[in-house]
C-alpha positions in Angstrom: 0.1 0.0 0.2 1.0 3.4 -0.4 2.4 5.4 2.9 -0.7 7.7 2.7 -3.3 5.0 2.6 -1.4 3.0 5.4 -1.8 6.3 7.4 -5.6 6.4 6.3 -6.0 2.8 7.1 -4.5 3.1 10.7 -6.8 6.0 11.4 -9.7 4.0 10.7 -8.6 1.3 12.7 -8.2 3.5 15.5 -12.0 4.6 15.4 -12.7 1.1 15.4 -11.0 0.1 18.4 -12.2 3.5 20.5 -15.5 2.2 19.6 -14.4 -1.3 21.3 -13.8 -3.2 17.9 -10.8 -6.1 18.1 -9.0 -6.0 14.9 -7.2 -8.8 13.3 -4.9 -7.8 10.2 -2.5 -10.1 7.9 -0.1 -7.7 7.0 3.8 -7.0 6.2 3.8 -3.3 6.3 6.1 -1.9 9.2 3.8 0.9 9.9 1.0 -1.3 10.4 3.2 -3.9 12.4 4.2 -0.9 14.7 1.1 0.2 15.6 -0.1 -3.1 16.7 -0.9 -4.0 20.2 -0.1 -7.6 19.8 2.0 -9.6 16.8 2.1 -12.9 15.8 4.9 -13.8 13.4 4.5 -16.6 11.1 7.4 -18.4 9.3 10.0 -19.1 9.7 9.9 -18.4 5.7 7.1 -18.0 3.1 5.0 -20.6 1.4 5.3 -24.5 2.2 8.4 -23.4 4.3 6.2 -21.3 6.8 3.1 -21.9 8.8 4.2 -21.9 12.0 4.5 -19.2 14.7 8.0 -17.8 15.1 7.5 -15.3 17.9 4.6 -13.9 19.4 3.9 -10.5 21.7 4.9 -6.8 21.8 6.6 -4.9 19.2 9.6 -5.0 21.7 9.2 -9.3 22.2 9.4 -9.6 18.4 12.3 -7.1 18.0 14.4 -9.1 20.7 13.2 -12.5 19.0 16.2 -13.9 17.6 14.4 -16.2 15.5 12.0 -13.6 13.7 12.7 -12.0 10.8 10.3 -9.6 11.0 12.2 -8.4 14.2 15.2 -8.0 12.0 13.2 -5.6 9.6 11.9 -4.0 12.6 15.1 -3.0 14.2 16.7 -1.7 11.0 13.4 0.2 10.1 13.6 2.0 13.8 17.3 2.8 13.2 16.4 4.4 10.1 13.6 6.4 11.6 15.8 7.9 14.6 
């Protein structure tokens, strides 16, 4: 998705959450992942090499999990953002 579309989507999610909704999203966009309360990282790779829970928890939990490829990207992403 285009970054502006992600921003719009996150605003819609927040309005739903503010009204008591629970939202479950399957997404690879790091901005969406960063804004999640709880993350389930599936892997260890895609396709037939995936399908297992590699890591789960908060953003910090995922970043600290050495098995999580997503966690590695999140660490790089945060470093670039600072």
